[in-house]
OpenMM code with the backbone's topology and positions (N, CA, C; nanometers):
from openmm import Vec3, app, unit

residues = "MET GLN LYS PRO GLN VAL THR LYS GLU ARG ARG ARG ALA LYS ARG LYS PRO PHE ALA TYR TYR MET GLN ILE VAL ASP ALA ASP THR GLN GLU PRO ILE GLY HIS LEU ALA ASP ILE SER THR LEU GLY PHE LYS VAL ASP CYS GLN ARG GLU ILE GLN PRO GLY LYS VAL PHE ARG MET ARG LEU ASP LEU ASN SER GLU VAL ALA ASP ILE PRO TYR MET VAL PHE THR ALA ARG SER LYS TRP CYS ALA ASN ASP GLU LEU TYR PRO PHE MET TYR ASN VAL GLY PHE GLU LEU VAL GLU ILE ASN PRO HIS GLU ALA ALA ILE TYR ALA ARG ILE VAL GLU LYS TYR GLY ALA PRO GLU ARG GLN TRP".split()
positions = [
    Vec3(17.0135, -9.1382, 2.7755),
    Vec3(17.0075, -9.1444, 2.6302),
    Vec3(17.1260, -9.2261, 2.5801),
    Vec3(17.0984, -9.3202, 2.4898),
    Vec3(17.2036, -9.4049, 2.4346),
    Vec3(17.2716, -9.3342, 2.3183),
    Vec3(17.4022, -9.3583, 2.3078),
    Vec3(17.4758, -9.3054, 2.1932),
    Vec3(17.4432, -9.3894, 2.0714),
    Vec3(17.4347, -9.3262, 1.9530),
    Vec3(17.4117, -9.4059, 1.8329),
    Vec3(17.5295, -9.4991, 1.8088),
    Vec3(17.4987, -9.6172, 1.7595),
    Vec3(17.6031, -9.7150, 1.7304),
    Vec3(17.6756, -9.6732, 1.6032),
    Vec3(17.8071, -9.6732, 1.6083),
    Vec3(17.8884, -9.6354, 1.4928),
    Vec3(17.9308, -9.7623, 1.4212),
    Vec3(17.9034, -9.7679, 1.2916),
    Vec3(17.9407, -9.8825, 1.2110),
    Vec3(18.0792, -9.8590, 1.1532),
    Vec3(18.1645, -9.9586, 1.1623),
    Vec3(18.2999, -9.9485, 1.1074),
    Vec3(18.2931, -9.9433, 0.9553),
    Vec3(18.3648, -9.8502, 0.8984),
    Vec3(18.3724, -9.8356, 0.7533),
    Vec3(18.4491, -9.9540, 0.6959),
    Vec3(18.3865, -10.0279, 0.6016),
    Vec3(18.4515, -10.1449, 0.5422),
    Vec3(18.4899, -10.1219, 0.3968),
    Vec3(18.4632, -10.0053, 0.3459),
    Vec3(18.4916, -9.9761, 0.2054),
    Vec3(18.6423, -9.9738, 0.1831),
    Vec3(18.6887, -10.0424, 0.0775),
    Vec3(18.8317, -10.0488, 0.0476),
    Vec3(18.8801, -9.9315, -0.0355),
    Vec3(18.7925, -9.8699, -0.1133),
    Vec3(18.8305, -9.7551, -0.1958),
    Vec3(18.7441, -9.6364, -0.1562),
    Vec3(18.8056, -9.5216, -0.1363),
    Vec3(18.7334, -9.4023, -0.0937),
    Vec3(18.6410, -9.3541, -0.2049),
    Vec3(18.5157, -9.3289, -0.1677),
    Vec3(18.4199, -9.2788, -0.2654),
    Vec3(18.4246, -9.1277, -0.2727),
    Vec3(18.3902, -9.0768, -0.3930),
    Vec3(18.3830, -8.9329, -0.4142),
    Vec3(18.2394, -8.8995, -0.4520),
    Vec3(18.1841, -8.7883, -0.3989),
    Vec3(18.0508, -8.7468, -0.4444),
    Vec3(18.0531, -8.7283, -0.5966),
    Vec3(17.9422, -8.7543, -0.6620),
    Vec3(17.9374, -8.7505, -0.8074),
    Vec3(17.8812, -8.6167, -0.8533),
    Vec3(17.9524, -8.5476, -0.9411),
    Vec3(17.9178, -8.4115, -0.9796),
    Vec3(17.8545, -8.4012, -1.1185),
    Vec3(17.8019, -8.5100, -1.1714),
    Vec3(17.7451, -8.5090, -1.3060),
    Vec3(17.6291, -8.6074, -1.3074),
    Vec3(17.5168, -8.5708, -1.3691),
    Vec3(17.4005, -8.6601, -1.3711),
    Vec3(17.4219, -8.7708, -1.4739),
    Vec3(17.4280, -8.8952, -1.4260),
    Vec3(17.4389, -9.0105, -1.5145),
    Vec3(17.3429, -9.1173, -1.4638),
    Vec3(17.2524, -9.1579, -1.5503),
    Vec3(17.1518, -9.2568, -1.5136),
    Vec3(17.2038, -9.3984, -1.5385),
    Vec3(17.1722, -9.4869, -1.4440),
    Vec3(17.2038, -9.6296, -1.4547),
    Vec3(17.0745, -9.7013, -1.4942),
    Vec3(17.0827, -9.7897, -1.5941),
    Vec3(16.9672, -9.8623, -1.6454),
    Vec3(16.9956, -10.0120, -1.6367),
    Vec3(16.8931, -10.0902, -1.6086),
    Vec3(16.9060, -10.2358, -1.6132),
    Vec3(16.9229, -10.2743, -1.7605),
    Vec3(17.0352, -10.3334, -1.7946),
    Vec3(17.0658, -10.3648, -1.9353),
    Vec3(16.9734, -10.4716, -1.9919),
    Vec3(16.9157, -10.5556, -1.9065),
    Vec3(16.8275, -10.6621, -1.9553),
    Vec3(16.6846, -10.6144, -1.9776),
    Vec3(16.6334, -10.5291, -1.8875),
    Vec3(16.4937, -10.4849, -1.8964),
    Vec3(16.4785, -10.3437, -1.9510),
    Vec3(16.5886, -10.2688, -1.9577),
    Vec3(16.5908, -10.1278, -1.9980),
    Vec3(16.5181, -10.0369, -1.8983),
    Vec3(16.4861, -10.0882, -1.7796),
    Vec3(16.4223, -10.0087, -1.6749),
    Vec3(16.5281, -9.9260, -1.6020),
    Vec3(16.4980, -9.7988, -1.5707),
    Vec3(16.5927, -9.7187, -1.4931),
    Vec3(16.6119, -9.7779, -1.3533),
    Vec3(16.7357, -9.7790, -1.3076),
    Vec3(16.7665, -9.8205, -1.1706),
    Vec3(16.7785, -9.6961, -1.0839),
    Vec3(16.8456, -9.5947, -1.1329),
    Vec3(16.8639, -9.4702, -1.0591),
    Vec3(16.9752, -9.3896, -1.1218),
    Vec3(17.0296, -9.2947, -1.0448),
    Vec3(17.1422, -9.2170, -1.0965),
    Vec3(17.2577, -9.2195, -0.9974),
    Vec3(17.3781, -9.2054, -1.0516),
    Vec3(17.4984, -9.2109, -0.9698),
    Vec3(17.4999, -9.0971, -0.8691),
    Vec3(17.5318, -9.1305, -0.7446),
    Vec3(17.5406, -9.0302, -0.6397),
    Vec3(17.6832, -9.0136, -0.5893),
    Vec3(17.7581, -9.1218, -0.5817),
    Vec3(17.9012, -9.1139, -0.5567),
    Vec3(17.9680, -9.2360, -0.6167),
    Vec3(18.1000, -9.2294, -0.6267),
    Vec3(18.1706, -9.3289, -0.7071),
    Vec3(18.3111, -9.3517, -0.6523),
    Vec3(18.3587, -9.4734, -0.6679),
    Vec3(18.4976, -9.5075, -0.6350),
    Vec3(18.5478, -9.6022, -0.7429),
    Vec3(18.6719, -9.6400, -0.7336),
    Vec3(18.7283, -9.7303, -0.8329),
    Vec3(18.6679, -9.8704, -0.8239),
    Vec3(18.6114, -9.9065, -0.7088),
    Vec3(18.5574, -10.0413, -0.6895),
    Vec3(18.4047, -10.0485, -0.6912),
    Vec3(18.3370, -9.9356, -0.6835),
    Vec3(18.1912, -9.9382, -0.6771),
    Vec3(18.1326, -9.7987, -0.6783),
    Vec3(18.0033, -9.7916, -0.6477),
    Vec3(17.9326, -9.6648, -0.6574),
    Vec3(17.8041, -9.6710, -0.5760),
    Vec3(17.7484, -9.5531, -0.5489),
    Vec3(17.6185, -9.5420, -0.4829),
    Vec3(17.5205, -9.4843, -0.5830),
    Vec3(17.3994, -9.5408, -0.5848),
    Vec3(17.2941, -9.4967, -0.6752),
    Vec3(17.1769, -9.4474, -0.5922),
    Vec3(17.1182, -9.3353, -0.6305),
    Vec3(16.9930, -9.2889, -0.5721),
    Vec3(16.8804, -9.3499, -0.6541),
    Vec3(16.7913, -9.4252, -0.5869),
    Vec3(16.6850, -9.5011, -0.6531),
    Vec3(16.5488, -9.4623, -0.5979),
    Vec3(16.4458, -9.4899, -0.6747),
    Vec3(16.3093, -9.4707, -0.6274),
    Vec3(16.2501, -9.5995, -0.5723),
    Vec3(16.3271, -9.7083, -0.5730),
    Vec3(16.2790, -9.8349, -0.5184),
    Vec3(16.3865, -9.9002, -0.4337),
    Vec3(16.3430, -9.9821, -0.3428),
    Vec3(16.4347, -10.0546, -0.2561),
    Vec3(16.4967, -10.1707, -0.3343),
    Vec3(16.6252, -10.1917, -0.3160),
    Vec3(16.6954, -10.3028, -0.3801),
    Vec3(16.7646, -10.3818, -0.2699),
    Vec3(16.7330, -10.5087, -0.2610),
    Vec3(16.7884, -10.5935, -0.1569),
    Vec3(16.9372, -10.6188, -0.1809),
    Vec3(17.0161, -10.6248, -0.0732),
    Vec3(17.1585, -10.6586, -0.0873),
    Vec3(17.1771, -10.7967, -0.1511),
    Vec3(17.2813, -10.8100, -0.2313),
    Vec3(17.3134, -10.9365, -0.2959),
    Vec3(17.2552, -10.9536, -0.4342),
    Vec3(17.1733, -10.8584, -0.4805),
    Vec3(17.1135, -10.8693, -0.6141),
    Vec3(17.2167, -10.8273, -0.7192),
    Vec3(17.2320, -10.9097, -0.8226),
    Vec3(17.3289, -10.8836, -0.9289),
    Vec3(17.2548, -10.8284, -1.0503),
    Vec3(17.3080, -10.7218, -1.1059),
    Vec3(17.2490, -10.6557, -1.2228),
    Vec3(17.3518, -10.6468, -1.3346),
    Vec3(17.3024, -10.6611, -1.4583),
    Vec3(17.3779, -10.6153, -1.5751),
    Vec3(17.3293, -10.4726, -1.5945),
    Vec3(17.4211, -10.3778, -1.5857),
    Vec3(17.3837, -10.2365, -1.5904),
    Vec3(17.4370, -10.1708, -1.7159),
    Vec3(17.3608, -10.0740, -1.7637),
    Vec3(17.4048, -9.9926, -1.8769),
    Vec3(17.4194, -9.8487, -1.8287),
    Vec3(17.5289, -9.7879, -1.8684),
    Vec3(17.5543, -9.6482, -1.8371),
    Vec3(17.5776, -9.5755, -1.9683),
    Vec3(17.4902, -9.4798, -2.0018),
    Vec3(17.5090, -9.4003, -2.1230),
    Vec3(17.6265, -9.3065, -2.1009),
    Vec3(17.7071, -9.2893, -2.2044),
    Vec3(17.8310, -9.2133, -2.1943),
    Vec3(17.8267, -9.0905, -2.2836),
    Vec3(17.9227, -9.0023, -2.2627),
    Vec3(17.9373, -8.8864, -2.3506),
    Vec3(18.0781, -8.8866, -2.4101),
    Vec3(18.0980, -8.8038, -2.5103),
    Vec3(18.2261, -8.8035, -2.5820),
    Vec3(18.3408, -8.7473, -2.4984),
    Vec3(18.3129, -8.6856, -2.3858),
    Vec3(18.4200, -8.6349, -2.2993),
    Vec3(18.4968, -8.7488, -2.2321),
    Vec3(18.4311, -8.8634, -2.2148),
    Vec3(18.4963, -8.9739, -2.1435),
    Vec3(18.5082, -9.1018, -2.2256),
    Vec3(18.4372, -9.1108, -2.3388),
    Vec3(18.4340, -9.2397, -2.4085),
    Vec3(18.4233, -9.2252, -2.5595),
    Vec3(18.4665, -9.3315, -2.6264),
    Vec3(18.4538, -9.3410, -2.7717),
    Vec3(18.3390, -9.4334, -2.8104),
    Vec3(18.2586, -9.4730, -2.7114),
    Vec3(18.1408, -9.5578, -2.7334),
    Vec3(18.0210, -9.4906, -2.6677),
    Vec3(17.8984, -9.5179, -2.7153),
    Vec3(17.7818, -9.4473, -2.6622),
    Vec3(17.7362, -9.4935, -2.5233),
    Vec3(17.7685, -9.6165, -2.4874),
    Vec3(17.7296, -9.6684, -2.3562),
    Vec3(17.8200, -9.7851, -2.3212),
    Vec3(17.8165, -9.8233, -2.1941),
    Vec3(17.8907, -9.9413, -2.1521),
    Vec3(17.7990, -10.0289, -2.0680),
    Vec3(17.8274, -10.1587, -2.0694),
    Vec3(17.7499, -10.2556, -1.9932),
    Vec3(17.8470, -10.3294, -1.9016),
    Vec3(17.8088, -10.3427, -1.7759),
    Vec3(17.8923, -10.4092, -1.6765),
    Vec3(17.8020, -10.4767, -1.5743),
    Vec3(17.8602, -10.5591, -1.4909),
    Vec3(17.7848, -10.6296, -1.3878),
    Vec3(17.8217, -10.5722, -1.2521),
    Vec3(17.7191, -10.5495, -1.1692),
    Vec3(17.7408, -10.4976, -1.0342),
    Vec3(17.6451, -10.5672, -0.9380),
    Vec3(17.6883, -10.5778, -0.8111),
    Vec3(17.6089, -10.6427, -0.7058),
    Vec3(17.5734, -10.5389, -0.5993),
    Vec3(17.4454, -10.5376, -0.5595),
    Vec3(17.4045, -10.4482, -0.4511),
    Vec3(17.4627, -10.4988, -0.3200),
    Vec3(17.5170, -10.4062, -0.2414),
    Vec3(17.5797, -10.4411, -0.1134),
    Vec3(17.4950, -10.3956, 0.0051),
    Vec3(17.4232, -10.2861, -0.0096),
    Vec3(17.3403, -10.2327, 0.0982),
    Vec3(17.2351, -10.1396, 0.0385),
    Vec3(17.1299, -10.1154, 0.1163),
    Vec3(17.0229, -10.0254, 0.0738),
    Vec3(16.9699, -9.9548, 0.1979),
    Vec3(16.9486, -9.8233, 0.1884),
    Vec3(16.8970, -9.7457, 0.3012),
    Vec3(16.8095, -9.6331, 0.2485),
    Vec3(16.7123, -9.5912, 0.3293),
    Vec3(16.6322, -9.4740, 0.2945),
    Vec3(16.7231, -9.3513, 0.2910),
    Vec3(16.6983, -9.2636, 0.1965),
    Vec3(16.7711, -9.1382, 0.1889),
    Vec3(16.7347, -9.0525, 0.3099),
    Vec3(16.8327, -8.9873, 0.3697),
    Vec3(16.8083, -8.9074, 0.4898),
    Vec3(16.7212, -8.7852, 0.4618),
    Vec3(16.7352, -8.7239, 0.3454),
    Vec3(16.6590, -8.6033, 0.3131),
    Vec3(16.5276, -8.6318, 0.2425),
    Vec3(16.5249, -8.7377, 0.1635),
    Vec3(16.4068, -8.7706, 0.0844),
    Vec3(16.3637, -8.9126, 0.1181),
    Vec3(16.2739, -8.9302, 0.2133),
    Vec3(16.2389, -9.0646, 0.2608),
    Vec3(16.1732, -9.1543, 0.1562),
    Vec3(16.1286, -9.0994, 0.0455),
    Vec3(16.0698, -9.1806, -0.0626),
    Vec3(16.1777, -9.2310, -0.1583),
    Vec3(16.3033, -9.1924, -0.1332),
    Vec3(16.4160, -9.2363, -0.2161),
    Vec3(16.5030, -9.3332, -0.1368),
    Vec3(16.5799, -9.4139, -0.2088),
    Vec3(16.6727, -9.5089, -0.1480),
    Vec3(16.8129, -9.4834, -0.2003),
    Vec3(16.9097, -9.5032, -0.1140),
    Vec3(17.0508, -9.5016, -0.1524),
    Vec3(17.0951, -9.6465, -0.1539),
    Vec3(17.1560, -9.6886, -0.2641),
    Vec3(17.1982, -9.8281, -0.2786),
    Vec3(17.3459, -9.8314, -0.3165),
    Vec3(17.4231, -9.9062, -0.2399),
    Vec3(17.5649, -9.9226, -0.2686),
    Vec3(17.5871, -10.0459, -0.3543),
    Vec3(17.6675, -10.0322, -0.4586),
    Vec3(17.6989, -10.1422, -0.5500),
    Vec3(17.8494, -10.1607, -0.5581),
    Vec3(17.8906, -10.2864, -0.5783),
    Vec3(18.0309, -10.3140, -0.6089),
    Vec3(18.0370, -10.3660, -0.7515),
    Vec3(18.1418, -10.3248, -0.8229),
    Vec3(18.1629, -10.3775, -0.9575),
    Vec3(18.1983, -10.5249, -0.9472),
    Vec3(18.1361, -10.6064, -1.0310),
    Vec3(18.1631, -10.7501, -1.0328),
    Vec3(18.2396, -10.7872, -1.1583),
    Vec3(18.1944, -10.7362, -1.2718),
    Vec3(18.2586, -10.7697, -1.3990),
    Vec3(18.2483, -10.6513, -1.4940),
    Vec3(18.3625, -10.6165, -1.5531),
    Vec3(18.3667, -10.5080, -1.6512),
    Vec3(18.4844, -10.5374, -1.7439),
    Vec3(18.4650, -10.5208, -1.8742),
    Vec3(18.5747, -10.5519, -1.9665),
    Vec3(18.6827, -10.4439, -1.9577),
    Vec3(18.8045, -10.4738, -2.0019),
    Vec3(18.9162, -10.3797, -1.9848),
    Vec3(18.8935, -10.2420, -2.0484),
    Vec3(18.8364, -10.2370, -2.1682),
    Vec3(18.8122, -10.1077, -2.2340),
    Vec3(18.7156, -10.0234, -2.1516),
    Vec3(18.6071, -10.0858, -2.1055),
    Vec3(18.5082, -10.0131, -2.0269),
    Vec3(18.5605, -9.9816, -1.8864),
    Vec3(18.6505, -10.0631, -1.8332),
    Vec3(18.7137, -10.0328, -1.7042),
    Vec3(18.7960, -9.9044, -1.7150),
    Vec3(18.8622, -9.8851, -1.8283),
    Vec3(18.9388, -9.7619, -1.8489),
    Vec3(18.8445, -9.6413, -1.8575),
    Vec3(18.7312, -9.6586, -1.9231),
    Vec3(18.6311, -9.5515, -1.9305),
    Vec3(18.5773, -9.5218, -1.7907),
    Vec3(18.5467, -9.6266, -1.7145),
    Vec3(18.4976, -9.6096, -1.5774),
    Vec3(18.5991, -9.5294, -1.4948),
    Vec3(18.7281, -9.5603, -1.5095),
    Vec3(18.8322, -9.4865, -1.4368),
    Vec3(18.8332, -9.3390, -1.4773),
    Vec3(18.8104, -9.3096, -1.6060),
    Vec3(18.8026, -9.1692, -1.6506),
    Vec3(18.6825, -9.1003, -1.5889),
    Vec3(18.5696, -9.1723, -1.5769),
    Vec3(18.4497, -9.1149, -1.5152),
    Vec3(18.4778, -9.0809, -1.3686),
    Vec3(18.5415, -9.1729, -1.2968),
    Vec3(18.5765, -9.1477, -1.1560),
    Vec3(18.6625, -9.0222, -1.1473),
    Vec3(18.7627, -9.0125, -1.2339),
    Vec3(18.8546, -8.8983, -1.2311),
    Vec3(18.7863, -8.7673, -1.2706),
    Vec3(18.7066, -8.7706, -1.3781),
    Vec3(18.6492, -8.6476, -1.4327),
    Vec3(18.5283, -8.5964, -1.3545),
    Vec3(18.4389, -8.6867, -1.3132),
    Vec3(18.3126, -8.6431, -1.2531),
    Vec3(18.3025, -8.6658, -1.1033),
    Vec3(18.3939, -8.7424, -1.0478),
    Vec3(18.3935, -8.7567, -0.9031),
    Vec3(18.4317, -8.6219, -0.8439),
    Vec3(18.3437, -8.5644, -0.7623),
    Vec3(18.3691, -8.4332, -0.7039),
    Vec3(18.4760, -8.4421, -0.5966),
    Vec3(18.5523, -8.3370, -0.5783),
    Vec3(18.6486, -8.3392, -0.4666),
    Vec3(18.5731, -8.3559, -0.3352),
    Vec3(18.6368, -8.4218, -0.2417),
    Vec3(18.5736, -8.4413, -0.1116),
    Vec3(18.5566, -8.3071, -0.0416),
    Vec3(18.4449, -8.2940, 0.0296),
    Vec3(18.4201, -8.1728, 0.1051),
    Vec3(18.5046, -8.1729, 0.2313),
    Vec3(18.5587, -8.0579, 0.2636),
    Vec3(18.6351, -8.0421, 0.3872),
    Vec3(18.5461, -7.9660, 0.4858),
    Vec3(18.4921, -8.0342, 0.5829),
    Vec3(18.4014, -7.9711, 0.6805),
    Vec3(18.4784, -7.9145, 0.7951),
] * unit.nanometer
topology = app.Topology()
chain = topology.addChain("A")
for resn in residues:
    res = topology.addResidue(resn, chain)
    for name in ("N", "CA", "C"):
        topology.addAtom(name, app.Element.getBySymbol(name[0]), res)
């Protein structure tokens, strides 16, 4: 029996599981992309109902609440880096995105979201 191949972790910022339901929407089409599953200062993972090819760039909208922002939503650009079937739900996809462009005010809001809703890492 062959051992599974281990892929080297290339992520520069540690991701935290996401403890709050926040939906990501395509800002141009208003179609839902998915919801945040984990988050870091440089990017995030989204649980989606469709496959998204790596390298696709989206203008995304994230609706906000008054706990983290003084605006109702923010729009930023992100690029898909990878896509894989969800291990528990094979009809779902996990898609990793990196932030490409975000204005300074919304970057500060994004940092508050990472701090407030990023769940502490599990200690197994």
